[in-house]
mmCIF file as gemmi writes it, N, C-alpha and C atoms, coordinates in Angstrom:
data_model
loop_
_atom_site.group_PDB
_atom_site.id
_atom_site.type_symbol
_atom_site.label_atom_id
_atom_site.label_alt_id
_atom_site.label_comp_id
_atom_site.label_asym_id
_atom_site.label_entity_id
_atom_site.label_seq_id
_atom_site.pdbx_PDB_ins_code
_atom_site.Cartn_x
_atom_site.Cartn_y
_atom_site.Cartn_z
_atom_site.occupancy
_atom_site.B_iso_or_equiv
_atom_site.pdbx_formal_charge
_atom_site.auth_seq_id
_atom_site.auth_asym_id
_atom_site.pdbx_PDB_model_num
ATOM 1 N N . UNK Axp A 1 ? -9.321 -16.278 -28.303 1 0 ? 1 A 1
ATOM 2 C CA . UNK Axp A 1 ? -9.107 -16.116 -26.923 1 0 ? 1 A 1
ATOM 3 C C . UNK Axp A 1 ? -8.505 -14.787 -26.757 1 0 ? 1 A 1
ATOM 4 N N . UNK Axp A 2 ? -8.86 -14.035 -25.91 1 0 ? 2 A 1
ATOM 5 C CA . UNK Axp A 2 ? -8.073 -12.669 -25.967 1 0 ? 2 A 1
ATOM 6 C C . UNK Axp A 2 ? -7.29 -12.844 -24.497 1 0 ? 2 A 1
ATOM 7 N N . UNK Axp A 3 ? -6.122 -12.334 -24.534 1 0 ? 3 A 1
ATOM 8 C CA . UNK Axp A 3 ? -5.371 -12.635 -23.355 1 0 ? 3 A 1
ATOM 9 C C . UNK Axp A 3 ? -5.638 -11.421 -22.648 1 0 ? 3 A 1
ATOM 10 N N . UNK Axp A 4 ? -5.328 -11.326 -21.263 1 0 ? 4 A 1
ATOM 11 C CA . UNK Axp A 4 ? -5.925 -10.586 -20.115 1 0 ? 4 A 1
ATOM 12 C C . UNK Axp A 4 ? -4.43 -10.44 -19.302 1 0 ? 4 A 1
ATOM 13 N N . UNK Axp A 5 ? -4.202 -9.208 -18.452 1 0 ? 5 A 1
ATOM 14 C CA . UNK Axp A 5 ? -3.405 -9.375 -17.572 1 0 ? 5 A 1
ATOM 15 C C . UNK Axp A 5 ? -4.428 -8.872 -16.146 1 0 ? 5 A 1
ATOM 16 N N . UNK Axp A 6 ? -3.944 -8.663 -15.13 1 0 ? 6 A 1
ATOM 17 C CA . UNK Axp A 6 ? -4.696 -7.977 -13.628 1 0 ? 6 A 1
ATOM 18 C C . UNK Axp A 6 ? -3.702 -7.091 -13.445 1 0 ? 6 A 1
ATOM 19 N N . UNK Axp A 7 ? -4.665 -6.127 -12.763 1 0 ? 7 A 1
ATOM 20 C CA . UNK Axp A 7 ? -4.096 -5.158 -12.406 1 0 ? 7 A 1
ATOM 21 C C . UNK Axp A 7 ? -4.3 -5.108 -10.31 1 0 ? 7 A 1
ATOM 22 N N . UNK Axp A 8 ? -3.628 -5.152 -9.934 1 0 ? 8 A 1
ATOM 23 C CA . UNK Axp A 8 ? -3.883 -4.585 -8.443 1 0 ? 8 A 1
ATOM 24 C C . UNK Axp A 8 ? -4.026 -3.378 -7.763 1 0 ? 8 A 1
ATOM 25 N N . UNK Axp A 9 ? -5.175 -3.105 -7.365 1 0 ? 9 A 1
ATOM 26 C CA . UNK Axp A 9 ? -5.135 -1.685 -7.034 1 0 ? 9 A 1
ATOM 27 C C . UNK Axp A 9 ? -5.03 -1.761 -5.239 1 0 ? 9 A 1
ATOM 28 N N . UNK Axp A 10 ? -4.278 -0.969 -5.091 1 0 ? 10 A 1
ATOM 29 C CA . UNK Axp A 10 ? -3.866 -1.286 -3.396 1 0 ? 10 A 1
ATOM 30 C C . UNK Axp A 10 ? -4.443 0.496 -2.843 1 0 ? 10 A 1
ATOM 31 N N . UNK Axp A 11 ? -5.915 0.329 -2.685 1 0 ? 11 A 1
ATOM 32 C CA . UNK Axp A 11 ? -6.268 1.715 -2.41 1 0 ? 11 A 1
ATOM 33 C C . UNK Axp A 11 ? -6.229 1.809 -1.225 1 0 ? 11 A 1
ATOM 34 N N . UNK Axp A 12 ? -5.46 1.075 -0.139 1 0 ? 12 A 1
ATOM 35 C CA . UNK Axp A 12 ? -5.25 1.373 1.483 1 0 ? 12 A 1
ATOM 36 C C . UNK Axp A 12 ? -3.797 2.382 1.278 1 0 ? 12 A 1
ATOM 37 N N . UNK Axp A 13 ? -2.891 2.037 0.072 1 0 ? 13 A 1
ATOM 38 C CA . UNK Axp A 13 ? -1.97 2.675 -0.486 1 0 ? 13 A 1
ATOM 39 C C . UNK Axp A 13 ? -1.779 4.211 -0.795 1 0 ? 13 A 1
ATOM 40 N N . UNK Axp A 14 ? -3.08 4.606 -1.502 1 0 ? 14 A 1
ATOM 41 C CA . UNK Axp A 14 ? -3.491 5.695 -2.454 1 0 ? 14 A 1
ATOM 42 C C . UNK Axp A 14 ? -3.473 6.642 -1.449 1 0 ? 14 A 1
ATOM 43 N N . UNK Axp A 15 ? -2.933 7.819 -1.674 1 0 ? 15 A 1
ATOM 44 C CA . UNK Axp A 15 ? -2.826 9.205 -1.274 1 0 ? 15 A 1
ATOM 45 C C . UNK Axp A 15 ? -3.884 10.199 -2.133 1 0 ? 15 A 1
ATOM 46 N N . UNK Axp A 16 ? -4.319 9.686 -2.619 1 0 ? 16 A 1
ATOM 47 C CA . UNK Axp A 16 ? -5.111 10.648 -3.922 1 0 ? 16 A 1
ATOM 48 C C . UNK Axp A 16 ? -4.506 12.053 -4.556 1 0 ? 16 A 1
ATOM 49 N N . UNK Axp A 17 ? -3.453 11.711 -4.886 1 0 ? 17 A 1
ATOM 50 C CA . UNK Axp A 17 ? -2.72 12.478 -5.466 1 0 ? 17 A 1
ATOM 51 C C . UNK Axp A 17 ? -3.531 12.986 -6.846 1 0 ? 17 A 1
ATOM 52 N N . UNK Axp A 18 ? -3.682 12.198 -7.632 1 0 ? 18 A 1
ATOM 53 C CA . UNK Axp A 18 ? -4.506 12.26 -8.639 1 0 ? 18 A 1
ATOM 54 C C . UNK Axp A 18 ? -3.467 12.322 -10.457 1 0 ? 18 A 1
ATOM 55 N N . UNK Axp A 19 ? -2.4 11.421 -9.569 1 0 ? 19 A 1
ATOM 56 C CA . UNK Axp A 19 ? -1.132 11.609 -11.058 1 0 ? 19 A 1
ATOM 57 C C . UNK Axp A 19 ? -1.789 10.702 -12.049 1 0 ? 19 A 1
ATOM 58 N N . UNK Axp A 20 ? -2.241 9.479 -11.482 1 0 ? 20 A 1
ATOM 59 C CA . UNK Axp A 20 ? -3.055 8.696 -12.357 1 0 ? 20 A 1
ATOM 60 C C . UNK Axp A 20 ? -4.026 9.01 -13.297 1 0 ? 20 A 1
ATOM 61 N N . UNK Axp A 21 ? -5.272 9.879 -12.485 1 0 ? 21 A 1
ATOM 62 C CA . UNK Axp A 21 ? -5.835 10.338 -13.127 1 0 ? 21 A 1
ATOM 63 C C . UNK Axp A 21 ? -5.473 11.449 -14.261 1 0 ? 21 A 1
ATOM 64 N N . UNK Axp A 22 ? -4.604 11.946 -14.139 1 0 ? 22 A 1
ATOM 65 C CA . UNK Axp A 22 ? -4.149 12.945 -15.248 1 0 ? 22 A 1
ATOM 66 C C . UNK Axp A 22 ? -3.532 12.362 -16.248 1 0 ? 22 A 1
ATOM 67 N N . UNK Axp A 23 ? -3.125 10.941 -16.338 1 0 ? 23 A 1
ATOM 68 C CA . UNK Axp A 23 ? -2.415 10.698 -17.591 1 0 ? 23 A 1
ATOM 69 C C . UNK Axp A 23 ? -3.277 9.238 -18.042 1 0 ? 23 A 1
ATOM 70 N N . UNK Axp A 24 ? -4.214 8.954 -17.425 1 0 ? 24 A 1
ATOM 71 C CA . UNK Axp A 24 ? -4.881 7.985 -17.695 1 0 ? 24 A 1
ATOM 72 C C . UNK Axp A 24 ? -7.083 8.298 -17.392 1 0 ? 24 A 1
ATOM 73 N N . UNK Axp A 25 ? -7.287 9.333 -17.926 1 0 ? 25 A 1
ATOM 74 C CA . UNK Axp A 25 ? -8.53 9.952 -17.163 1 0 ? 25 A 1
ATOM 75 C C . UNK Axp A 25 ? -9.897 8.788 -17.943 1 0 ? 25 A 1
ATOM 76 N N . UNK Axp A 26 ? -9.759 7.957 -18.66 1 0 ? 26 A 1
ATOM 77 C CA . UNK Axp A 26 ? -10.888 6.836 -18.9 1 0 ? 26 A 1
ATOM 78 C C . UNK Axp A 26 ? -10.728 5.606 -18.126 1 0 ? 26 A 1
ATOM 79 N N . UNK Axp A 27 ? -9.63 5.669 -17.436 1 0 ? 27 A 1
ATOM 80 C CA . UNK Axp A 27 ? -9.414 4.409 -16.495 1 0 ? 27 A 1
ATOM 81 C C . UNK Axp A 27 ? -10.144 4.596 -15.063 1 0 ? 27 A 1
ATOM 82 N N . UNK Axp A 28 ? -9.262 5.805 -13.976 1 0 ? 28 A 1
ATOM 83 C CA . UNK Axp A 28 ? -9.776 5.91 -13.094 1 0 ? 28 A 1
ATOM 84 C C . UNK Axp A 28 ? -10.641 7.175 -12.627 1 0 ? 28 A 1
ATOM 85 N N . UNK Axp A 29 ? -11.178 7.308 -11.148 1 0 ? 29 A 1
ATOM 86 C CA . UNK Axp A 29 ? -11.902 8.512 -10.655 1 0 ? 29 A 1
ATOM 87 C C . UNK Axp A 29 ? -11.653 8.339 -9.466 1 0 ? 29 A 1
ATOM 88 N N . UNK Axp A 30 ? -11.751 9.679 -8.539 1 0 ? 30 A 1
ATOM 89 C CA . UNK Axp A 30 ? -11.831 9.595 -7.121 1 0 ? 30 A 1
ATOM 90 C C . UNK Axp A 30 ? -12.872 9.332 -6.586 1 0 ? 30 A 1
ATOM 91 N N . UNK Axp A 31 ? -12.877 8.634 -5.512 1 0 ? 31 A 1
ATOM 92 C CA . UNK Axp A 31 ? -14.175 8.433 -4.475 1 0 ? 31 A 1
ATOM 93 C C . UNK Axp A 31 ? -14.407 9.402 -3.927 1 0 ? 31 A 1
ATOM 94 N N . UNK Axp A 32 ? -15.549 9.693 -3.962 1 0 ? 32 A 1
ATOM 95 C CA . UNK Axp A 32 ? -16.192 11.19 -3.178 1 0 ? 32 A 1
ATOM 96 C C . UNK Axp A 32 ? -16.147 10.98 -1.715 1 0 ? 32 A 1
ATOM 97 N N . UNK Axp A 33 ? -16.328 9.153 -1.546 1 0 ? 33 A 1
ATOM 98 C CA . UNK Axp A 33 ? -16.392 8.985 0.017 1 0 ? 33 A 1
ATOM 99 C C . UNK Axp A 33 ? -15.239 9.073 0.796 1 0 ? 33 A 1
ATOM 100 N N . UNK Axp A 34 ? -13.856 8.761 0.463 1 0 ? 34 A 1
ATOM 101 C CA . UNK Axp A 34 ? -12.665 8.589 0.806 1 0 ? 34 A 1
ATOM 102 C C . UNK Axp A 34 ? -11.692 9.31 -0.19 1 0 ? 34 A 1
ATOM 103 N N . UNK Axp A 35 ? -11.421 9.68 -1.297 1 0 ? 35 A 1
ATOM 104 C CA . UNK Axp A 35 ? -10.923 10.769 -1.687 1 0 ? 35 A 1
ATOM 105 C C . UNK Axp A 35 ? -9.817 9.633 -2.447 1 0 ? 35 A 1
ATOM 106 N N . UNK Axp A 36 ? -9.818 8.531 -2.666 1 0 ? 36 A 1
ATOM 107 C CA . UNK Axp A 36 ? -8.941 7.618 -3.028 1 0 ? 36 A 1
ATOM 108 C C . UNK Axp A 36 ? -9.381 7.074 -4.538 1 0 ? 36 A 1
ATOM 109 N N . UNK Axp A 37 ? -8.376 6.825 -5.583 1 0 ? 37 A 1
ATOM 110 C CA . UNK Axp A 37 ? -8.858 6.429 -6.864 1 0 ? 37 A 1
ATOM 111 C C . UNK Axp A 37 ? -9.268 4.909 -6.553 1 0 ? 37 A 1
ATOM 112 N N . UNK Axp A 38 ? -10.566 4.741 -7.619 1 0 ? 38 A 1
ATOM 113 C CA . UNK Axp A 38 ? -10.891 3.431 -8.026 1 0 ? 38 A 1
ATOM 114 C C . UNK Axp A 38 ? -10.714 3.275 -9.782 1 0 ? 38 A 1
ATOM 115 N N . UNK Axp A 39 ? -11.431 2.029 -9.952 1 0 ? 39 A 1
ATOM 116 C CA . UNK Axp A 39 ? -11.409 1.804 -11.567 1 0 ? 39 A 1
ATOM 117 C C . UNK Axp A 39 ? -12.827 2.646 -11.726 1 0 ? 39 A 1
ATOM 118 N N . UNK Axp A 40 ? -12.546 3.31 -13.144 1 0 ? 40 A 1
ATOM 119 C CA . UNK Axp A 40 ? -14.052 3.789 -13.481 1 0 ? 40 A 1
ATOM 120 C C . UNK Axp A 40 ? -15.048 2.981 -13.604 1 0 ? 40 A 1
ATOM 121 N N . UNK Axp A 41 ? -15.047 2.129 -13.852 1 0 ? 41 A 1
ATOM 122 C CA . UNK Axp A 41 ? -16.246 1.256 -14.183 1 0 ? 41 A 1
ATOM 123 C C . UNK Axp A 41 ? -16.984 0.768 -12.822 1 0 ? 41 A 1
ATOM 124 N N . UNK Axp A 42 ? -15.972 0.965 -11.53 1 0 ? 42 A 1
ATOM 125 C CA . UNK Axp A 42 ? -16.652 0.548 -10.48 1 0 ? 42 A 1
ATOM 126 C C . UNK Axp A 42 ? -16.639 1.71 -9.534 1 0 ? 42 A 1
ATOM 127 N N . UNK Axp A 43 ? -16.693 2.769 -9.593 1 0 ? 43 A 1
ATOM 128 C CA . UNK Axp A 43 ? -16.597 4.037 -8.936 1 0 ? 43 A 1
ATOM 129 C C . UNK Axp A 43 ? -17.135 4.097 -7.562 1 0 ? 43 A 1
ATOM 130 N N . UNK Axp A 44 ? -17.789 2.982 -7.139 1 0 ? 44 A 1
ATOM 131 C CA . UNK Axp A 44 ? -18.417 3.113 -5.596 1 0 ? 44 A 1
ATOM 132 C C . UNK Axp A 44 ? -17.565 2.107 -4.708 1 0 ? 44 A 1
ATOM 133 N N . UNK Axp A 45 ? -16.631 1.287 -5.368 1 0 ? 45 A 1
ATOM 134 C CA . UNK Axp A 45 ? -15.948 0.606 -4.698 1 0 ? 45 A 1
ATOM 135 C C . UNK Axp A 45 ? -14.637 0.964 -3.648 1 0 ? 45 A 1
ATOM 136 N N . UNK Axp A 46 ? -15.014 0.33 -2.246 1 0 ? 46 A 1
ATOM 137 C CA . UNK Axp A 46 ? -14.236 1.001 -1.314 1 0 ? 46 A 1
ATOM 138 C C . UNK Axp A 46 ? -13.72 0.068 -0.468 1 0 ? 46 A 1
ATOM 139 N N . UNK Axp A 47 ? -13.465 -1.389 -1.079 1 0 ? 47 A 1
ATOM 140 C CA . UNK Axp A 47 ? -12.533 -1.897 0.042 1 0 ? 47 A 1
ATOM 141 C C . UNK Axp A 47 ? -10.986 -1.41 -0.254 1 0 ? 47 A 1
ATOM 142 N N . UNK Axp A 48 ? -10.046 -2.137 0.533 1 0 ? 48 A 1
ATOM 143 C CA . UNK Axp A 48 ? -8.728 -1.885 0.42 1 0 ? 48 A 1
ATOM 144 C C . UNK Axp A 48 ? -8.263 -1.839 -1.004 1 0 ? 48 A 1
ATOM 145 N N . UNK Axp A 49 ? -8.395 -3.423 -1.23 1 0 ? 49 A 1
ATOM 146 C CA . UNK Axp A 49 ? -7.573 -4.098 -2.47 1 0 ? 49 A 1
ATOM 147 C C . UNK Axp A 49 ? -8.544 -4.26 -3.819 1 0 ? 49 A 1
ATOM 148 N N . UNK Axp A 50 ? -8.353 -3.83 -4.974 1 0 ? 50 A 1
ATOM 149 C CA . UNK Axp A 50 ? -9.003 -4.173 -6.133 1 0 ? 50 A 1
ATOM 150 C C . UNK Axp A 50 ? -8.369 -4.537 -6.899 1 0 ? 50 A 1
ATOM 151 N N . UNK Axp A 51 ? -8.635 -5.755 -7.393 1 0 ? 51 A 1
ATOM 152 C CA . UNK Axp A 51 ? -8.227 -6.575 -8.783 1 0 ? 51 A 1
ATOM 153 C C . UNK Axp A 51 ? -9.358 -6.531 -9.883 1 0 ? 51 A 1
ATOM 154 N N . UNK Axp A 52 ? -8.238 -6.099 -10.731 1 0 ? 52 A 1
ATOM 155 C CA . UNK Axp A 52 ? -9.096 -5.665 -12.427 1 0 ? 52 A 1
ATOM 156 C C . UNK Axp A 52 ? -8.299 -6.515 -13.277 1 0 ? 52 A 1
ATOM 157 N N . UNK Axp A 53 ? -9.556 -7.31 -14.273 1 0 ? 53 A 1
ATOM 158 C CA . UNK Axp A 53 ? -9.117 -8.082 -15.411 1 0 ? 53 A 1
ATOM 159 C C . UNK Axp A 53 ? -9.146 -6.882 -16.617 1 0 ? 53 A 1
ATOM 160 N N . UNK Axp A 54 ? -8.061 -6.869 -17.126 1 0 ? 54 A 1
ATOM 161 C CA . UNK Axp A 54 ? -7.733 -6.202 -18.389 1 0 ? 54 A 1
ATOM 162 C C . UNK Axp A 54 ? -7.44 -6.874 -19.721 1 0 ? 54 A 1
ATOM 163 N N . UNK Axp A 55 ? -7.964 -6.079 -20.562 1 0 ? 55 A 1
ATOM 164 C CA . UNK Axp A 55 ? -7.804 -6.95 -22.21 1 0 ? 55 A 1
ATOM 165 C C . UNK Axp A 55 ? -5.959 -6.206 -22.441 1 0 ? 55 A 1
ATOM 166 N N . UNK Axp A 56 ? -5.143 -7.311 -23.119 1 0 ? 56 A 1
ATOM 167 C CA . UNK Axp A 56 ? -4.182 -7.054 -23.115 1 0 ? 56 A 1
ATOM 168 C C . UNK Axp A 56 ? -3.816 -5.788 -24.118 1 0 ? 56 A 1
ATOM 169 N N . UNK Axp A 57 ? -4.838 -5.708 -25.057 1 0 ? 57 A 1
ATOM 170 C CA . UNK Axp A 57 ? -4.605 -3.93 -25.924 1 0 ? 57 A 1
ATOM 171 C C . UNK Axp A 57 ? -4.614 -2.94 -24.911 1 0 ? 57 A 1
ATOM 172 N N . UNK Axp A 58 ? -5.286 -3.18 -23.32 1 0 ? 58 A 1
ATOM 173 C CA . UNK Axp A 58 ? -5.064 -1.751 -22.615 1 0 ? 58 A 1
ATOM 174 C C . UNK Axp A 58 ? -4.133 -1.949 -22.063 1 0 ? 58 A 1
ATOM 175 N N . UNK Axp A 59 ? -3.045 -3.071 -22.244 1 0 ? 59 A 1
ATOM 176 C CA . UNK Axp A 59 ? -1.823 -2.656 -21.108 1 0 ? 59 A 1
ATOM 177 C C . UNK Axp A 59 ? -1.334 -1.426 -20.972 1 0 ? 59 A 1
ATOM 178 N N . UNK Axp A 60 ? -1.006 -1.095 -21.987 1 0 ? 60 A 1
ATOM 179 C CA . UNK Axp A 60 ? -0.153 0.288 -22.06 1 0 ? 60 A 1
ATOM 180 C C . UNK Axp A 60 ? -0.464 1.324 -21.181 1 0 ? 60 A 1
ATOM 181 N N . UNK Axp A 61 ? -2.117 1.623 -21.18 1 0 ? 61 A 1
ATOM 182 C CA . UNK Axp A 61 ? -2.327 2.634 -20.585 1 0 ? 61 A 1
ATOM 183 C C . UNK Axp A 61 ? -2.352 2.704 -19.168 1 0 ? 61 A 1
ATOM 184 N N . UNK Axp A 62 ? -2.266 1.467 -18.519 1 0 ? 62 A 1
ATOM 185 C CA . UNK Axp A 62 ? -2.505 1.001 -17.117 1 0 ? 62 A 1
ATOM 186 C C . UNK Axp A 62 ? -0.86 0.977 -16.829 1 0 ? 62 A 1
ATOM 187 N N . UNK Axp A 63 ? 0.031 0.856 -17.51 1 0 ? 63 A 1
ATOM 188 C CA . UNK Axp A 63 ? 1.483 0.796 -17.304 1 0 ? 63 A 1
ATOM 189 C C . UNK Axp A 63 ? 1.876 2.079 -17.305 1 0 ? 63 A 1
ATOM 190 N N . UNK Axp A 64 ? 1.041 2.988 -17.656 1 0 ? 64 A 1
ATOM 191 C CA . UNK Axp A 64 ? 1.796 4.375 -17.305 1 0 ? 64 A 1
ATOM 192 C C . UNK Axp A 64 ? 1.168 4.676 -15.755 1 0 ? 64 A 1
ATOM 193 N N . UNK Axp A 65 ? 0.151 4.28 -15.882 1 0 ? 65 A 1
ATOM 194 C CA . UNK Axp A 65 ? -0.557 4.646 -14.503 1 0 ? 65 A 1
ATOM 195 C C . UNK Axp A 65 ? 0.273 4.083 -13.387 1 0 ? 65 A 1
ATOM 196 N N . UNK Axp A 66 ? 0.668 2.737 -13.739 1 0 ? 66 A 1
ATOM 197 C CA . UNK Axp A 66 ? 1.609 2.282 -12.695 1 0 ? 66 A 1
ATOM 198 C C . UNK Axp A 66 ? 2.957 3.013 -12.684 1 0 ? 66 A 1
ATOM 199 N N . UNK Axp A 67 ? 3.422 3.226 -13.715 1 0 ? 67 A 1
ATOM 200 C CA . UNK Axp A 67 ? 4.688 3.802 -13.48 1 0 ? 67 A 1
ATOM 201 C C . UNK Axp A 67 ? 4.86 5.257 -12.774 1 0 ? 67 A 1
ATOM 202 N N . UNK Axp A 68 ? 3.604 6.031 -12.885 1 0 ? 68 A 1
ATOM 203 C CA . UNK Axp A 68 ? 3.354 7.379 -12.182 1 0 ? 68 A 1
ATOM 204 C C . UNK Axp A 68 ? 3.24 7.175 -10.822 1 0 ? 68 A 1
ATOM 205 N N . UNK Axp A 69 ? 2.6 6.288 -10.414 1 0 ? 69 A 1
ATOM 206 C CA . UNK Axp A 69 ? 1.869 6.388 -8.488 1 0 ? 69 A 1
ATOM 207 C C . UNK Axp A 69 ? 3.374 6.43 -8.012 1 0 ? 69 A 1
ATOM 208 N N . UNK Axp A 70 ? 3.015 7.589 -7.082 1 0 ? 70 A 1
ATOM 209 C CA . UNK Axp A 70 ? 4.548 7.746 -6.282 1 0 ? 70 A 1
ATOM 210 C C . UNK Axp A 70 ? 4.439 6.647 -4.952 1 0 ? 70 A 1
ATOM 211 N N . UNK Axp A 71 ? 3.737 6.182 -4.647 1 0 ? 71 A 1
ATOM 212 C CA . UNK Axp A 71 ? 3.299 5.044 -3.661 1 0 ? 71 A 1
ATOM 213 C C . UNK Axp A 71 ? 3.221 3.846 -4.024 1 0 ? 71 A 1
ATOM 214 N N . UNK Axp A 72 ? 3.28 3.476 -5.407 1 0 ? 72 A 1
ATOM 215 C CA . UNK Axp A 72 ? 3.049 2.449 -5.963 1 0 ? 72 A 1
ATOM 216 C C . UNK Axp A 72 ? 1.714 1.484 -5.472 1 0 ? 72 A 1
ATOM 217 N N . UNK Axp A 73 ? 0.853 2.215 -6.005 1 0 ? 73 A 1
ATOM 218 C CA . UNK Axp A 73 ? -0.722 1.384 -5.266 1 0 ? 73 A 1
ATOM 219 C C . UNK Axp A 73 ? -1.09 0.703 -6.535 1 0 ? 73 A 1
ATOM 220 N N . UNK Axp A 74 ? -0.228 0.962 -7.505 1 0 ? 74 A 1
ATOM 221 C CA . UNK Axp A 74 ? -1.246 0.163 -8.788 1 0 ? 74 A 1
ATOM 222 C C . UNK Axp A 74 ? -0.077 -0.796 -9.155 1 0 ? 74 A 1
ATOM 223 N N . UNK Axp A 75 ? -0.617 -2.414 -9.431 1 0 ? 75 A 1
ATOM 224 C CA . UNK Axp A 75 ? 0.755 -3.058 -9.899 1 0 ? 75 A 1
ATOM 225 C C . UNK Axp A 75 ? -0.164 -4.065 -11.017 1 0 ? 75 A 1
ATOM 226 N N . UNK Axp A 76 ? 0.906 -4.074 -11.965 1 0 ? 76 A 1
ATOM 227 C CA . UNK Axp A 76 ? 0.228 -5.222 -12.805 1 0 ? 76 A 1
ATOM 228 C C . UNK Axp A 76 ? 0.744 -6.573 -12.668 1 0 ? 76 A 1
ATOM 229 N N . UNK Axp A 77 ? 0.286 -7.65 -12.61 1 0 ? 77 A 1
ATOM 230 C CA . UNK Axp A 77 ? 0.881 -8.955 -12.664 1 0 ? 77 A 1
ATOM 231 C C . UNK Axp A 77 ? 0.574 -9.739 -14.045 1 0 ? 77 A 1
């Protein structure tokens, strides 16, 4: 059984600075409709909050995104 973590992306807090994309371009994209980030596998997601299930082996990549976000829009739980 693969262990997993949850990521909460508070898109309503996102200011579109792109820091998370600069360190983890394989994880995030900027939405063309509102200029905020979204998880790369769901590029058209536009709700205020996005919950993402990740495998524990990808934890470090998401942790870097969480740390660099100036408005704390990314949270690992």
